[in-house]
N, CA, C and O atoms as CSV, one atom per row, in Angstrom:
chain,resi,resn,atom,element,x,y,z
A,1,UNK,N,N,-7.810,29.244,-55.025
A,1,UNK,CA,C,-7.269,28.541,-53.876
A,1,UNK,C,C,-6.276,29.454,-53.161
A,1,UNK,O,O,-5.397,30.033,-53.799
A,2,UNK,N,N,-6.407,29.580,-51.886
A,2,UNK,CA,C,-5.519,30.426,-51.105
A,2,UNK,C,C,-4.161,29.759,-50.963
A,2,UNK,O,O,-4.028,28.539,-51.068
A,3,UNK,N,N,-3.157,30.593,-50.720
A,3,UNK,CA,C,-1.798,30.087,-50.527
A,3,UNK,C,C,-1.751,29.213,-49.266
A,3,UNK,O,O,-2.253,29.609,-48.214
A,4,UNK,N,N,-1.153,28.036,-49.376
A,4,UNK,CA,C,-1.025,27.145,-48.220
A,4,UNK,C,C,-2.233,26.265,-47.992
A,4,UNK,O,O,-2.199,25.385,-47.133
A,5,UNK,N,N,-3.311,26.485,-48.750
A,5,UNK,CA,C,-4.535,25.714,-48.538
A,5,UNK,C,C,-4.345,24.255,-48.943
A,5,UNK,O,O,-4.861,23.351,-48.286
A,6,UNK,N,N,-3.598,24.031,-50.030
A,6,UNK,CA,C,-3.343,22.673,-50.485
A,6,UNK,C,C,-2.462,21.897,-49.524
A,6,UNK,O,O,-2.551,20.672,-49.449
A,7,UNK,N,N,-1.610,22.604,-48.786
A,7,UNK,CA,C,-0.695,21.953,-47.846
A,7,UNK,C,C,-1.371,21.627,-46.526
A,7,UNK,O,O,-0.898,20.764,-45.787
A,8,UNK,N,N,-2.464,22.300,-46.221
A,8,UNK,CA,C,-3.079,22.119,-44.904
A,8,UNK,C,C,-3.700,20.737,-44.736
A,8,UNK,O,O,-3.719,20.195,-43.630
A,9,UNK,N,N,-4.208,20.162,-45.826
A,9,UNK,CA,C,-4.859,18.856,-45.697
A,9,UNK,C,C,-3.877,17.748,-45.291
A,9,UNK,O,O,-4.184,16.993,-44.369
A,10,UNK,N,N,-2.700,17.617,-45.943
A,10,UNK,CA,C,-1.744,16.598,-45.480
A,10,UNK,C,C,-1.270,16.866,-44.052
A,10,UNK,O,O,-1.041,15.934,-43.282
A,11,UNK,N,N,-1.126,18.143,-43.709
A,11,UNK,CA,C,-0.689,18.470,-42.354
A,11,UNK,C,C,-1.763,18.075,-41.343
A,11,UNK,O,O,-1.441,17.587,-40.259
A,12,UNK,N,N,-3.020,18.278,-41.682
A,12,UNK,CA,C,-4.114,17.888,-40.789
A,12,UNK,C,C,-4.146,16.378,-40.611
A,12,UNK,O,O,-4.392,15.884,-39.511
A,13,UNK,N,N,-3.895,15.638,-41.701
A,13,UNK,CA,C,-3.846,14.174,-41.604
A,13,UNK,C,C,-2.702,13.738,-40.702
A,13,UNK,O,O,-2.847,12.815,-39.900
A,14,UNK,N,N,-1.561,14.411,-40.840
A,14,UNK,CA,C,-0.407,14.091,-39.999
A,14,UNK,C,C,-0.716,14.388,-38.534
A,14,UNK,O,O,-0.380,13.597,-37.652
A,15,UNK,N,N,-1.355,15.525,-38.277
A,15,UNK,CA,C,-1.724,15.882,-36.906
A,15,UNK,C,C,-2.681,14.859,-36.319
A,15,UNK,O,O,-2.541,14.448,-35.167
A,16,UNK,N,N,-3.651,14.455,-37.121
A,16,UNK,CA,C,-4.620,13.459,-36.662
A,16,UNK,C,C,-3.916,12.142,-36.354
A,16,UNK,O,O,-4.214,11.494,-35.351
A,17,UNK,N,N,-2.989,11.752,-37.212
A,17,UNK,CA,C,-2.240,10.511,-37.015
A,17,UNK,C,C,-1.394,10.586,-35.741
A,17,UNK,O,O,-1.370,9.641,-34.952
A,18,UNK,N,N,-0.700,11.711,-35.544
A,18,UNK,CA,C,0.114,11.896,-34.337
A,18,UNK,C,C,-0.759,11.854,-33.091
A,18,UNK,O,O,-0.398,11.230,-32.093
A,19,UNK,N,N,-1.901,12.516,-33.154
A,19,UNK,CA,C,-2.806,12.545,-32.004
A,19,UNK,C,C,-3.293,11.139,-31.684
A,19,UNK,O,O,-3.342,10.751,-30.516
A,20,UNK,N,N,-3.655,10.370,-32.709
A,20,UNK,CA,C,-4.123,8.996,-32.500
A,20,UNK,C,C,-3.027,8.142,-31.863
A,20,UNK,O,O,-3.304,7.350,-30.963
A,21,UNK,N,N,-1.789,8.297,-32.322
A,21,UNK,CA,C,-0.676,7.537,-31.750
A,21,UNK,C,C,-0.497,7.870,-30.269
A,21,UNK,O,O,-0.301,6.977,-29.444
A,22,UNK,N,N,-0.566,9.142,-29.943
A,22,UNK,CA,C,-0.399,9.558,-28.550
A,22,UNK,C,C,-1.567,9.086,-27.693
A,22,UNK,O,O,-1.375,8.680,-26.547
A,23,UNK,N,N,-2.772,9.137,-28.245
A,23,UNK,CA,C,-3.932,8.634,-27.499
A,23,UNK,C,C,-3.801,7.131,-27.255
A,23,UNK,O,O,-4.183,6.636,-26.195
A,24,UNK,N,N,-3.259,6.407,-28.237
A,24,UNK,CA,C,-3.018,4.975,-28.050
A,24,UNK,C,C,-1.974,4.730,-26.963
A,24,UNK,O,O,-2.104,3.800,-26.168
A,25,UNK,N,N,-0.930,5.575,-26.934
A,25,UNK,CA,C,0.079,5.465,-25.872
A,25,UNK,C,C,-0.560,5.697,-24.510
A,25,UNK,O,O,-0.254,5.000,-23.543
A,26,UNK,N,N,-1.443,6.674,-24.443
A,26,UNK,CA,C,-2.123,6.979,-23.188
A,26,UNK,C,C,-3.001,5.808,-22.755
A,26,UNK,O,O,-3.017,5.448,-21.578
A,27,UNK,N,N,-3.725,5.219,-23.691
A,27,UNK,CA,C,-4.542,4.037,-23.372
A,27,UNK,C,C,-3.673,2.886,-22.883
A,27,UNK,O,O,-4.034,2.189,-21.934
A,28,UNK,N,N,-2.523,2.685,-23.534
A,28,UNK,CA,C,-1.609,1.614,-23.133
A,28,UNK,C,C,-1.081,1.873,-21.722
A,28,UNK,O,O,-0.970,0.946,-20.920
A,29,UNK,N,N,-0.756,3.127,-21.421
A,29,UNK,CA,C,-0.281,3.486,-20.084
A,29,UNK,C,C,-1.348,3.181,-19.039
A,29,UNK,O,O,-1.041,2.651,-17.970
A,30,UNK,N,N,-2.596,3.513,-19.345
A,30,UNK,CA,C,-3.692,3.238,-18.413
A,30,UNK,C,C,-3.864,1.734,-18.200
A,30,UNK,O,O,-4.112,1.286,-17.081
A,31,UNK,N,N,-3.730,0.956,-19.279
A,31,UNK,CA,C,-3.845,-0.505,-19.157
A,31,UNK,C,C,-2.725,-1.069,-18.292
A,31,UNK,O,O,-2.960,-1.937,-17.451
A,32,UNK,N,N,-1.502,-0.573,-18.502
A,32,UNK,CA,C,-0.363,-1.052,-17.714
A,32,UNK,C,C,-0.553,-0.716,-16.233
A,32,UNK,O,O,-0.249,-1.532,-15.363
A,33,UNK,N,N,-1.054,0.481,-15.955
A,33,UNK,CA,C,-1.279,0.865,-14.563
A,33,UNK,C,C,-2.351,-0.021,-13.944
A,33,UNK,O,O,-2.229,-0.441,-12.793
A,34,UNK,N,N,-3.388,-0.299,-14.700
A,34,UNK,CA,C,-4.458,-1.162,-14.208
A,34,UNK,C,C,-3.922,-2.557,-13.888
A,34,UNK,O,O,-4.267,-3.141,-12.861
A,35,UNK,N,N,-3.079,-3.087,-14.775
A,35,UNK,CA,C,-2.468,-4.400,-14.529
A,35,UNK,C,C,-1.616,-4.373,-13.262
A,35,UNK,O,O,-1.662,-5.300,-12.454
A,36,UNK,N,N,-0.842,-3.305,-13.098
A,36,UNK,CA,C,0.028,-3.192,-11.932
A,36,UNK,C,C,-0.800,-3.089,-10.654
A,36,UNK,O,O,-0.488,-3.737,-9.655
A,37,UNK,N,N,-1.851,-2.279,-10.685
A,37,UNK,CA,C,-2.736,-2.162,-9.522
A,37,UNK,C,C,-3.357,-3.513,-9.181
A,37,UNK,O,O,-3.444,-3.893,-8.013
A,38,UNK,N,N,-3.786,-4.230,-10.217
A,38,UNK,CA,C,-4.376,-5.558,-10.009
A,38,UNK,C,C,-3.346,-6.503,-9.387
A,38,UNK,O,O,-3.664,-7.271,-8.480
A,39,UNK,N,N,-2.121,-6.436,-9.881
A,39,UNK,CA,C,-1.051,-7.284,-9.342
A,39,UNK,C,C,-0.804,-6.974,-7.867
A,39,UNK,O,O,-0.686,-7.888,-7.051
A,40,UNK,N,N,-0.725,-5.693,-7.526
A,40,UNK,CA,C,-0.484,-5.321,-6.126
A,40,UNK,C,C,-1.639,-5.760,-5.232
A,40,UNK,O,O,-1.420,-6.238,-4.120
A,41,UNK,N,N,-2.858,-5.600,-5.713
A,41,UNK,CA,C,-4.020,-6.046,-4.938
A,41,UNK,C,C,-4.003,-7.562,-4.751
A,41,UNK,O,O,-4.314,-8.067,-3.673
A,42,UNK,N,N,-3.639,-8.275,-5.806
A,42,UNK,CA,C,-3.551,-9.736,-5.728
A,42,UNK,C,C,-2.478,-10.146,-4.722
A,42,UNK,O,O,-2.673,-11.077,-3.940
A,43,UNK,N,N,-1.360,-9.454,-4.746
A,43,UNK,CA,C,-0.272,-9.728,-3.806
A,43,UNK,C,C,-0.730,-9.488,-2.371
A,43,UNK,O,O,-0.433,-10.281,-1.477
A,44,UNK,N,N,-1.446,-8.403,-2.157
A,44,UNK,CA,C,-1.955,-8.100,-0.817
A,44,UNK,C,C,-2.946,-9.170,-0.362
A,44,UNK,O,O,-2.931,-9.581,0.799
A,45,UNK,N,N,-3.803,-9.619,-1.273
A,45,UNK,CA,C,-4.769,-10.673,-0.931
A,45,UNK,C,C,-4.065,-11.969,-0.566
A,45,UNK,O,O,-4.449,-12.641,0.392
A,46,UNK,N,N,-3.035,-12.321,-1.326
A,46,UNK,CA,C,-2.286,-13.543,-1.027
A,46,UNK,C,C,-1.630,-13.447,0.344
A,46,UNK,O,O,-1.650,-14.399,1.125
A,47,UNK,N,N,-1.051,-12.292,0.623
A,47,UNK,CA,C,-0.390,-12.109,1.912
A,47,UNK,C,C,-1.416,-12.188,3.036
A,47,UNK,O,O,-1.155,-12.768,4.090
A,48,UNK,N,N,-2.568,-11.605,2.803
A,48,UNK,CA,C,-3.633,-11.591,3.804
A,48,UNK,C,C,-4.120,-13.009,4.108
A,48,UNK,O,O,-4.546,-13.291,5.228
A,49,UNK,N,N,-4.060,-13.898,3.118
A,49,UNK,CA,C,-4.494,-15.285,3.306
A,49,UNK,C,C,-3.595,-16.069,4.258
A,49,UNK,O,O,-4.009,-17.106,4.778
A,50,UNK,N,N,-2.388,-15.598,4.492
A,50,UNK,CA,C,-1.463,-16.311,5.373
A,50,UNK,C,C,-1.581,-15.835,6.814
A,50,UNK,O,O,-0.572,-15.624,7.487
A,51,UNK,N,N,-2.790,-15.671,7.279
A,51,UNK,CA,C,-3.022,-15.183,8.642
A,51,UNK,C,C,-2.596,-16.187,9.702
A,51,UNK,O,O,-2.351,-15.814,10.849
A,52,UNK,N,N,-2.509,-17.452,9.329
A,52,UNK,CA,C,-2.159,-18.454,10.334
A,52,UNK,C,C,-0.697,-18.336,10.759
A,52,UNK,O,O,-0.302,-18.911,11.774
A,53,UNK,N,N,0.107,-17.601,9.999
A,53,UNK,CA,C,1.483,-17.359,10.430
A,53,UNK,C,C,1.492,-16.166,11.373
A,53,UNK,O,O,0.695,-15.239,11.228
A,54,UNK,N,N,2.390,-16.198,12.327
A,54,UNK,CA,C,2.538,-15.044,13.214
A,54,UNK,C,C,3.540,-14.085,12.567
A,54,UNK,O,O,4.739,-14.132,12.840
A,55,UNK,N,N,3.027,-13.239,11.726
A,55,UNK,CA,C,3.902,-12.339,10.970
A,55,UNK,C,C,3.514,-10.877,11.169
A,55,UNK,O,O,3.744,-10.043,10.294
A,56,UNK,N,N,2.932,-10.576,12.309
A,56,UNK,CA,C,2.420,-9.215,12.494
A,56,UNK,C,C,3.472,-8.130,12.263
A,56,UNK,O,O,3.141,-7.138,11.613
A,57,UNK,N,N,4.722,-8.241,12.748
A,57,UNK,CA,C,5.674,-7.163,12.426
A,57,UNK,C,C,5.985,-7.121,10.930
A,57,UNK,O,O,6.167,-6.050,10.351
A,58,UNK,N,N,6.041,-8.307,10.314
A,58,UNK,CA,C,6.329,-8.355,8.883
A,58,UNK,C,C,5.135,-7.873,8.068
A,58,UNK,O,O,5.306,-7.256,7.017
A,59,UNK,N,N,3.940,-8.152,8.545
A,59,UNK,CA,C,2.732,-7.707,7.843
A,59,UNK,C,C,2.716,-6.182,7.756
A,59,UNK,O,O,2.416,-5.610,6.708
A,60,UNK,N,N,3.039,-5.542,8.865
A,60,UNK,CA,C,3.043,-4.077,8.885
A,60,UNK,C,C,4.068,-3.541,7.875
A,60,UNK,O,O,3.786,-2.598,7.136
A,61,UNK,N,N,5.239,-4.143,7.853
A,61,UNK,CA,C,6.278,-3.717,6.912
A,61,UNK,C,C,5.827,-3.975,5.465
A,61,UNK,O,O,6.039,-3.144,4.582
A,62,UNK,N,N,5.210,-5.127,5.242
A,62,UNK,CA,C,4.741,-5.463,3.900
A,62,UNK,C,C,3.711,-4.447,3.408
A,62,UNK,O,O,3.809,-3.953,2.285
A,63,UNK,N,N,2.730,-4.138,4.246
A,63,UNK,CA,C,1.699,-3.186,3.826
A,63,UNK,C,C,2.280,-1.792,3.611
A,63,UNK,O,O,1.811,-1.047,2.750
A,64,UNK,N,N,3.289,-1.444,4.383
A,64,UNK,CA,C,3.961,-0.164,4.184
A,64,UNK,C,C,4.633,-0.145,2.801
A,64,UNK,O,O,4.507,0.827,2.056
A,65,UNK,N,N,5.341,-1.224,2.471
A,65,UNK,CA,C,5.986,-1.316,1.157
A,65,UNK,C,C,4.951,-1.337,0.032
A,65,UNK,O,O,5.149,-0.726,-1.018
A,66,UNK,N,N,3.863,-2.039,0.262
A,66,UNK,CA,C,2.800,-2.116,-0.741
A,66,UNK,C,C,2.210,-0.732,-1.011
A,66,UNK,O,O,2.006,-0.352,-2.164
A,67,UNK,N,N,1.941,0.014,0.050
A,67,UNK,CA,C,1.399,1.369,-0.117
A,67,UNK,C,C,2.400,2.278,-0.813
A,67,UNK,O,O,2.025,3.089,-1.660
A,68,UNK,N,N,3.689,2.143,-0.452
A,68,UNK,CA,C,4.715,2.934,-1.134
A,68,UNK,C,C,4.739,2.616,-2.626
A,68,UNK,O,O,4.873,3.510,-3.461
A,69,UNK,N,N,4.607,1.326,-2.949
A,69,UNK,CA,C,4.608,0.914,-4.359
A,69,UNK,C,C,3.413,1.503,-5.095
A,69,UNK,O,O,3.546,1.978,-6.223
A,70,UNK,N,N,2.254,1.473,-4.461
A,70,UNK,CA,C,1.052,2.032,-5.095
A,70,UNK,C,C,1.193,3.537,-5.302
A,70,UNK,O,O,0.825,4.062,-6.353
A,71,UNK,N,N,1.728,4.227,-4.297
A,71,UNK,CA,C,1.895,5.677,-4.412
A,71,UNK,C,C,2.902,6.023,-5.502
A,71,UNK,O,O,2.688,6.949,-6.284
A,72,UNK,N,N,4.003,5.270,-5.549
A,72,UNK,CA,C,5.013,5.519,-6.584
A,72,UNK,C,C,4.438,5.238,-7.971
A,72,UNK,O,O,4.678,5.998,-8.909
A,73,UNK,N,N,3.685,4.158,-8.101
A,73,UNK,CA,C,3.056,3.833,-9.386
A,73,UNK,C,C,2.087,4.941,-9.791
A,73,UNK,O,O,2.018,5.307,-10.965
A,74,UNK,N,N,1.351,5.466,-8.840
A,74,UNK,CA,C,0.401,6.546,-9.124
A,74,UNK,C,C,1.141,7.807,-9.576
A,74,UNK,O,O,0.708,8.479,-10.513
A,75,UNK,N,N,2.258,8.130,-8.909
A,75,UNK,CA,C,3.053,9.301,-9.309
A,75,UNK,C,C,3.595,9.123,-10.727
A,75,UNK,O,O,3.521,10.039,-11.545
A,76,UNK,N,N,4.135,7.947,-11.011
A,76,UNK,CA,C,4.679,7.687,-12.349
A,76,UNK,C,C,3.571,7.784,-13.389
A,76,UNK,O,O,3.751,8.387,-14.447
A,77,UNK,N,N,2.425,7.186,-13.082
A,77,UNK,CA,C,1.288,7.224,-14.010
A,77,UNK,C,C,0.862,8.663,-14.291
A,77,UNK,O,O,0.683,9.045,-15.447
A,78,UNK,N,N,0.700,9.463,-13.232
A,78,UNK,CA,C,0.264,10.852,-13.428
A,78,UNK,C,C,1.280,11.642,-14.253
A,78,UNK,O,O,0.903,12.425,-15.125
A,79,UNK,N,N,2.578,11.432,-13.973
A,79,UNK,CA,C,3.623,12.147,-14.709
A,79,UNK,C,C,3.603,11.750,-16.187
A,79,UNK,O,O,3.617,12.613,-17.065
A,80,UNK,N,N,3.570,10.446,-16.459
A,80,UNK,CA,C,3.554,9.972,-17.847
A,80,UNK,C,C,2.289,10.443,-18.567
A,80,UNK,O,O,2.337,10.833,-19.734
A,81,UNK,N,N,1.165,10.402,-17.862
A,81,UNK,CA,C,-0.107,10.843,-18.453
A,81,UNK,C,C,-0.035,12.324,-18.819
A,81,UNK,O,O,-0.457,12.718,-19.906
A,82,UNK,N,N,0.504,13.150,-17.906
A,82,UNK,CA,C,0.648,14.588,-18.190
A,82,UNK,C,C,1.547,14.819,-19.399
A,82,UNK,O,O,1.252,15.656,-20.252
A,83,UNK,N,N,2.656,14.063,-19.464
A,83,UNK,CA,C,3.580,14.240,-20.582
A,83,UNK,C,C,2.903,13.900,-21.907
A,83,UNK,O,O,3.056,14.624,-22.891
A,84,UNK,N,N,2.156,12.799,-21.929
A,84,UNK,CA,C,1.474,12.408,-23.166
A,84,UNK,C,C,0.384,13.416,-23.515
A,84,UNK,O,O,0.243,13.796,-24.677
A,85,UNK,N,N,-0.390,13.852,-22.520
A,85,UNK,CA,C,-1.447,14.835,-22.788
A,85,UNK,C,C,-0.859,16.143,-23.308
A,85,UNK,O,O,-1.431,16.771,-24.199
A,86,UNK,N,N,0.279,16.554,-22.755
A,86,UNK,CA,C,0.934,17.776,-23.250
A,86,UNK,C,C,1.404,17.584,-24.683
A,86,UNK,O,O,1.297,18.489,-25.511
A,87,UNK,N,N,1.927,16.390,-24.967
A,87,UNK,CA,C,2.378,16.115,-26.331
A,87,UNK,C,C,1.195,16.095,-27.292
A,87,UNK,O,O,1.356,16.387,-28.477
A,88,UNK,N,N,0.019,15.756,-26.800
A,88,UNK,CA,C,-1.178,15.788,-27.651
A,88,UNK,C,C,-1.620,17.235,-27.863
A,88,UNK,O,O,-1.866,17.657,-28.993
A,89,UNK,N,N,-1.717,17.991,-26.770
A,89,UNK,CA,C,-2.307,19.332,-26.837
A,89,UNK,C,C,-1.363,20.388,-27.395
A,89,UNK,O,O,-1.738,21.123,-28.308
A,90,UNK,N,N,-0.149,20.479,-26.866
A,90,UNK,CA,C,0.750,21.582,-27.225
A,90,UNK,C,C,1.101,21.621,-28.708
A,90,UNK,O,O,0.935,22.664,-29.340
A,91,UNK,N,N,1.583,20.516,-29.289
A,91,UNK,CA,C,1.906,20.585,-30.723
A,91,UNK,C,C,0.681,20.864,-31.586
A,91,UNK,O,O,0.780,21.546,-32.606
A,92,UNK,N,N,-0.453,20.345,-31.186
A,92,UNK,CA,C,-1.662,20.591,-31.976
A,92,UNK,C,C,-2.010,22.069,-31.971
A,92,UNK,O,O,-2.363,22.631,-33.008
A,93,UNK,N,N,-1.914,22.697,-30.816
A,93,UNK,CA,C,-2.215,24.124,-30.717
A,93,UNK,C,C,-1.243,24.915,-31.588
A,93,UNK,O,O,-1.652,25.806,-32.333
A,94,UNK,N,N,0.062,24.580,-31.490
A,94,UNK,CA,C,1.066,25.293,-32.280
A,94,UNK,C,C,0.848,25.082,-33.776
A,94,UNK,O,O,0.910,26.034,-34.555
A,95,UNK,N,N,0.592,23.838,-34.178
A,95,UNK,CA,C,0.439,23.545,-35.608
A,95,UNK,C,C,-0.844,24.150,-36.166
A,95,UNK,O,O,-0.849,24.651,-37.291
A,96,UNK,N,N,-1.927,24.112,-35.402
A,96,UNK,CA,C,-3.165,24.726,-35.883
A,96,UNK,C,C,-3.032,26.245,-35.947
A,96,UNK,O,O,-3.613,26.884,-36.825
A,97,UNK,N,N,-2.273,26.820,-35.027
A,97,UNK,CA,C,-2.023,28.262,-35.095
A,97,UNK,C,C,-1.265,28.593,-36.371
A,97,UNK,O,O,-1.563,29.580,-37.044
A,98,UNK,N,N,-0.277,27.758,-36.697
A,98,UNK,CA,C,0.487,27.977,-37.928
A,98,UNK,C,C,-0.416,27.825,-39.148
A,98,UNK,O,O,-0.303,28.594,-40.102
A,99,UNK,N,N,-1.309,26.842,-39.123
A,99,UNK,CA,C,-2.245,26.656,-40.239
A,99,UNK,C,C,-3.164,27.862,-40.399
A,99,UNK,O,O,-3.431,28.304,-41.516
A,100,UNK,N,N,-3.644,28.391,-39.275
A,100,UNK,CA,C,-4.527,29.560,-39.337
A,100,UNK,C,C,-3.792,30.762,-39.904
A,100,UNK,O,O,-4.344,31.512,-40.708
A,101,UNK,N,N,-2.534,30.947,-39.479
A,101,UNK,CA,C,-1.750,32.070,-39.999
A,101,UNK,C,C,-1.560,31.934,-41.504
A,101,UNK,O,O,-1.679,32.909,-42.245
A,102,UNK,N,N,-1.259,30.694,-41.954
A,102,UNK,CA,C,-1.073,30.461,-43.389
A,102,UNK,C,C,-2.359,30.743,-44.157
A,102,UNK,O,O,-2.332,31.369,-45.217
A,103,UNK,N,N,-3.467,30.284,-43.629
A,103,UNK,CA,C,-4.730,30.460,-44.355
A,103,UNK,C,C,-5.196,31.913,-44.345
A,103,UNK,O,O,-5.922,32.334,-45.246
A,104,UNK,N,N,-4.790,32.678,-43.344
A,104,UNK,CA,C,-5.169,34.093,-43.285
A,104,UNK,C,C,-4.319,34.952,-44.210
A,104,UNK,O,O,-4.723,36.058,-44.569
A,105,UNK,N,N,-3.158,34.462,-44.597
A,105,UNK,CA,C,-2.270,35.242,-45.487
A,105,UNK,C,C,-2.660,35.131,-46.917
A,105,UNK,O,O,-2.014,35.726,-47.780
């Protein structure tokens, strides 16, 4: 048995567990964004149903705010998604590199 070979299996299990946790966080983030998008669309539909009111200046302001909210939500989603993906990829690359170095020694 090579030096460090016995230690690599628990480390691989830990890496797999960490990766699964981060992937679950990413799935949860996607679900939350989907819920938020659905909520904003529902809000826009409700507002659109009130056409019998003369709210044209307010309608324009509302849609502007709605679009700003969607854009901000999209920015937050992309940032959080990148952070989680980096947390999945970067540590795995570093830890597997360390495992390879150990197994080569």
